[in-house]
DRENDO-1510 file (C-alpha; in Angstrom, 1 decimal, always signed):
<recs>
REC; n; res; u; v; w
REC; 1; MET; +137.7; +157.9; +60.0 .
REC; 2; THR; +138.0; +154.6; +61.7 .
REC; 3; LYS; +138.1; +151.7; +59.3 .
REC; 4; GLN; +135.1; +149.4; +58.9 .
REC; 5; THR; +132.5; +152.0; +59.8 .
REC; 6; ILE; +129.1; +151.9; +58.2 .
REC; 7; ALA; +127.1; +155.1; +57.3 .
REC; 8; ILE; +123.4; +155.2; +57.6 .
REC; 9; VAL; +122.3; +157.9; +55.2 .
REC; 10; ASP; +120.2; +160.6; +56.9 .
REC; 11; TYR; +118.0; +162.4; +54.3 .
REC; 12; ASN; +115.0; +162.8; +56.6 .
REC; 13; MET; +113.1; +159.8; +55.1 .
REC; 14; GLY; +113.2; +156.9; +57.6 .
REC; 15; ASN; +113.5; +155.6; +61.1 .
REC; 16; LEU; +117.2; +155.7; +61.4 .
REC; 17; ALA; +117.3; +154.7; +65.0 .
REC; 18; SER; +115.9; +151.3; +64.5 .
REC; 19; VAL; +118.4; +150.5; +61.8 .
REC; 20; GLN; +121.3; +151.8; +64.0 .
REC; 21; ASN; +120.0; +149.8; +67.0 .
REC; 22; ALA; +120.0; +146.6; +64.9 .
REC; 23; PHE; +123.7; +147.0; +64.0 .
REC; 24; ALA; +124.5; +147.7; +67.6 .
REC; 25; LYS; +123.6; +144.1; +68.4 .
REC; 26; PHE; +126.7; +143.1; +66.6 .
REC; 27; ASP; +128.8; +145.7; +68.4 .
REC; 28; LYS; +129.3; +147.3; +65.0 .
REC; 29; LYS; +130.0; +151.1; +64.7 .
REC; 30; THR; +127.5; +152.9; +62.6 .
REC; 31; VAL; +127.2; +156.6; +62.0 .
REC; 32; VAL; +124.0; +158.5; +60.9 .
REC; 33; GLU; +125.5; +160.6; +58.2 .
REC; 34; SER; +124.0; +163.7; +56.6 .
REC; 35; ASP; +127.1; +165.1; +54.9 .
REC; 36; PRO; +127.4; +163.7; +51.4 .
REC; 37; ASN; +131.1; +164.8; +51.3 .
REC; 38; LYS; +131.9; +162.2; +53.9 .
REC; 39; PHE; +130.2; +159.2; +52.2 .
REC; 40; LYS; +133.5; +158.2; +50.6 .
REC; 41; ASP; +135.1; +157.8; +54.0 .
REC; 42; TYR; +132.9; +154.9; +55.0 .
REC; 43; ASP; +133.5; +151.2; +54.3 .
REC; 44; LYS; +129.8; +150.6; +53.6 .
REC; 45; ILE; +126.6; +152.6; +53.3 .
REC; 46; ILE; +123.0; +151.8; +54.2 .
REC; 47; LEU; +120.3; +153.7; +52.3 .
REC; 48; PRO; +117.1; +153.3; +54.4 .
REC; 49; GLY; +113.7; +154.9; +53.5 .
REC; 50; VAL; +110.1; +155.2; +54.5 .
REC; 51; GLY; +107.6; +157.2; +52.5 .
REC; 52; ALA; +107.0; +158.3; +48.9 .
REC; 53; PHE; +109.6; +157.9; +46.1 .
REC; 54; GLY; +109.3; +161.4; +44.8 .
REC; 55; ASP; +109.7; +163.0; +48.2 .
REC; 56; ALA; +112.7; +160.9; +48.9 .
REC; 57; MET; +114.5; +161.9; +45.6 .
REC; 58; GLN; +113.7; +165.5; +46.3 .
REC; 59; HIS; +115.2; +165.2; +49.8 .
REC; 60; LEU; +118.4; +163.6; +48.3 .
REC; 61; LYS; +118.6; +166.4; +45.7 .
REC; 62; GLU; +118.2; +169.2; +48.3 .
REC; 63; ARG; +121.0; +167.7; +50.4 .
REC; 64; ASP; +123.3; +167.2; +47.4 .
REC; 65; MET; +123.4; +163.5; +48.0 .
REC; 66; ILE; +122.5; +162.1; +44.6 .
REC; 67; GLU; +125.9; +162.4; +42.9 .
REC; 68; SER; +127.7; +161.3; +46.1 .
REC; 69; LEU; +125.7; +158.1; +46.2 .
REC; 70; LYS; +126.3; +157.4; +42.6 .
REC; 71; GLU; +130.1; +158.0; +43.0 .
REC; 72; TYR; +130.1; +155.7; +46.1 .
REC; 73; ALA; +128.4; +152.9; +44.1 .
REC; 74; ILE; +130.9; +153.3; +41.3 .
REC; 75; SER; +133.8; +153.0; +43.8 .
REC; 76; GLY; +133.0; +149.4; +44.4 .
REC; 77; LYS; +132.1; +149.7; +48.0 .
REC; 78; HIS; +129.0; +148.0; +49.2 .
REC; 79; ILE; +125.7; +149.9; +49.4 .
REC; 80; LEU; +122.5; +148.4; +50.8 .
REC; 81; GLY; +119.1; +149.9; +50.1 .
REC; 82; ILE; +116.3; +149.0; +52.5 .
REC; 83; CYS; +112.6; +149.2; +51.6 .
REC; 84; LEU; +112.2; +152.6; +49.9 .
REC; 85; GLY; +116.0; +152.8; +49.8 .
REC; 86; MET; +116.0; +149.7; +47.6 .
REC; 87; GLN; +113.4; +151.3; +45.2 .
REC; 88; LEU; +115.5; +154.5; +44.9 .
REC; 89; LEU; +118.4; +152.4; +43.4 .
REC; 90; PHE; +116.2; +151.9; +40.3 .
REC; 91; GLU; +115.8; +154.1; +37.2 .
REC; 92; SER; +112.3; +155.5; +37.9 .
REC; 93; SER; +109.0; +155.2; +39.8 .
REC; 94; GLU; +105.4; +155.6; +39.0 .
REC; 95; GLU; +104.4; +156.5; +42.6 .
REC; 96; PHE; +102.3; +159.7; +42.4 .
REC; 97; GLY; +103.6; +160.6; +39.0 .
REC; 98; LYS; +106.8; +159.8; +37.1 .
REC; 99; HIS; +110.0; +160.3; +39.1 .
REC; 100; GLU; +113.6; +159.6; +38.2 .
REC; 101; GLY; +115.6; +157.4; +40.6 .
REC; 102; LEU; +119.3; +157.0; +41.2 .
REC; 103; GLY; +119.6; +154.7; +38.1 .
REC; 104; LEU; +122.1; +152.3; +39.7 .
REC; 105; ILE; +119.9; +149.2; +38.8 .
REC; 106; LYS; +117.9; +148.8; +35.6 .
REC; 107; GLY; +114.1; +148.7; +36.1 .
REC; 108; ASN; +111.3; +150.7; +37.6 .
REC; 109; VAL; +109.0; +150.9; +40.6 .
REC; 110; THR; +105.3; +150.3; +40.2 .
REC; 111; ALA; +102.2; +149.8; +42.3 .
REC; 112; PHE; +100.7; +146.4; +43.2 .
REC; 113; ASP; +98.2; +145.5; +40.5 .
REC; 114; ALA; +95.2; +144.1; +42.4 .
REC; 115; SER; +93.6; +143.0; +39.1 .
REC; 116; LYS; +96.2; +140.3; +38.9 .
REC; 117; PHE; +95.5; +138.9; +42.4 .
REC; 118; ASN; +94.0; +135.4; +42.6 .
REC; 119; GLU; +92.3; +136.4; +45.9 .
REC; 120; PRO; +91.4; +139.7; +47.5 .
REC; 121; LEU; +94.4; +141.1; +49.4 .
REC; 122; LYS; +94.9; +144.3; +51.3 .
REC; 123; ILE; +97.2; +147.0; +49.9 .
REC; 124; PRO; +99.7; +148.0; +51.3 .
REC; 125; HIS; +101.4; +144.6; +51.6 .
REC; 126; MET; +102.1; +144.6; +55.4 .
REC; 127; GLY; +103.3; +141.9; +57.7 .
REC; 128; TRP; +105.4; +138.7; +57.6 .
REC; 129; ASN; +106.0; +137.0; +54.3 .
REC; 130; ARG; +108.4; +134.4; +52.9 .
REC; 131; MET; +111.3; +135.4; +50.7 .
REC; 132; PHE; +112.5; +132.8; +48.2 .
REC; 133; THR; +116.2; +133.5; +47.8 .
REC; 134; LYS; +119.0; +132.6; +45.4 .
REC; 135; GLN; +122.3; +131.6; +46.8 .
REC; 136; HIS; +124.1; +134.8; +47.8 .
REC; 137; PRO; +126.4; +135.9; +50.7 .
REC; 138; LEU; +123.7; +138.2; +52.0 .
REC; 139; PHE; +121.5; +135.2; +52.7 .
REC; 140; GLU; +123.9; +132.8; +54.2 .
REC; 141; ASN; +122.7; +130.7; +57.2 .
REC; 142; LEU; +119.1; +132.0; +57.2 .
REC; 143; ASP; +116.4; +129.6; +58.3 .
REC; 144; GLU; +115.3; +127.4; +55.4 .
REC; 145; ASN; +111.8; +128.9; +55.5 .
REC; 146; HIS; +112.6; +132.4; +56.4 .
REC; 147; TYR; +109.9; +135.0; +56.8 .
REC; 148; LEU; +110.7; +138.8; +56.8 .
REC; 149; TYR; +108.6; +141.9; +57.6 .
REC; 150; PHE; +107.2; +143.9; +54.8 .
REC; 151; VAL; +105.4; +147.3; +54.6 .
REC; 152; HIS; +105.0; +148.7; +51.1 .
REC; 153; THR; +102.5; +149.6; +48.4 .
REC; 154; TYR; +104.9; +149.7; +45.4 .
REC; 155; HIS; +107.4; +147.1; +44.3 .
REC; 156; VAL; +110.3; +147.0; +41.8 .
REC; 157; ASN; +110.3; +145.5; +38.3 .
REC; 158; CYS; +113.9; +144.5; +37.8 .
REC; 159; THR; +115.0; +144.4; +34.1 .
REC; 160; ASN; +118.0; +142.1; +34.5 .
REC; 161; GLU; +117.1; +138.6; +35.7 .
REC; 162; ASN; +120.6; +138.1; +37.0 .
REC; 163; ASP; +120.2; +141.0; +39.4 .
REC; 164; ILE; +117.3; +139.3; +41.2 .
REC; 165; ILE; +118.3; +137.4; +44.3 .
REC; 166; GLY; +115.0; +137.3; +46.2 .
REC; 167; ARG; +111.3; +136.9; +45.3 .
REC; 168; THR; +108.1; +137.1; +47.3 .
REC; 169; ASN; +104.5; +136.3; +46.5 .
REC; 170; TYR; +101.7; +138.7; +47.4 .
REC; 171; GLY; +98.9; +138.2; +44.9 .
REC; 172; TYR; +101.6; +137.5; +42.4 .
REC; 173; GLU; +105.4; +137.1; +42.5 .
REC; 174; PHE; +107.5; +140.2; +42.8 .
REC; 175; THR; +111.2; +141.0; +43.2 .
REC; 176; SER; +112.0; +141.5; +46.9 .
REC; 177; ALA; +115.9; +141.5; +46.8 .
REC; 178; ILE; +118.5; +142.5; +44.2 .
REC; 179; ALA; +122.3; +142.4; +43.9 .
REC; 180; CYS; +124.4; +143.8; +41.1 .
REC; 181; GLU; +128.0; +143.4; +42.2 .
REC; 182; ASN; +128.4; +145.8; +45.2 .
REC; 183; ILE; +124.9; +147.3; +44.9 .
REC; 184; LEU; +122.3; +145.5; +47.1 .
REC; 185; GLY; +118.7; +146.0; +48.0 .
REC; 186; ILE; +116.0; +144.4; +50.0 .
REC; 187; GLN; +112.3; +145.3; +50.1 .
REC; 188; PRO; +111.5; +144.0; +53.6 .
REC; 189; HIS; +112.8; +145.6; +56.8 .
REC; 190; PRO; +115.6; +143.5; +58.3 .
REC; 191; GLU; +115.7; +145.6; +61.4 .
REC; 192; LYS; +112.1; +144.5; +62.1 .
REC; 193; SER; +112.5; +140.9; +61.0 .
REC; 194; HIS; +114.0; +139.4; +64.2 .
REC; 195; LYS; +116.6; +136.6; +63.9 .
REC; 196; ASN; +116.6; +136.3; +60.1 .
REC; 197; GLY; +116.6; +140.0; +59.5 .
REC; 198; LEU; +119.5; +140.5; +61.8 .
REC; 199; LYS; +121.4; +137.7; +60.1 .
REC; 200; ILE; +121.0; +139.6; +56.8 .
REC; 201; LEU; +122.6; +142.7; +58.4 .
REC; 202; GLU; +125.3; +140.6; +59.9 .
REC; 203; ASN; +126.1; +139.1; +56.5 .
REC; 204; PHE; +126.2; +142.6; +55.0 .
REC; 205; ILE; +128.8; +143.5; +57.6 .
REC; 206; GLY; +130.9; +140.5; +56.4 .
REC; 207; LEU; +130.8; +141.3; +52.7 .
</recs>
């Protein structure tokens, strides 16, 4: 395996081509990987995802990927969850029932609570929104008022305040980015977020 390669996990739950095309802009080698036995050979892993939490965990289970992802996280190498991929890093989700997650980050996934909105807003949360970020290498050299592209109906509740590195307001404030040592996650889609999204991916390469 060539050093400094990045695996994009293929578990049949996301548009892998758009993520891979984004990395190609940096002339960075990425591999769409469906063999969990090979995860350990990669320098970094991207866990993307579009769809329902329970379906995603079932797909990971059927492909024997759950333990391999946990072992990878324990190894200290960087893993980045995007959108649903970020939510899967948490302990559980309430989406269409109760589902166990990977448990790499303490907290759970819950639906937007429209009763808390100060104004009527559409669900899912879809479109451009600002992320208010803490200082972190993942966010270096972003525009001061950076907007990113979101598409989601559920959001994470992160137990540990220190793990939260990004927040966004949609009806109320919710966690939109997390980091716990080598385990990272962002709710928006960087591959769809133009210059600032690409900068986040470039920063991930440099970690």
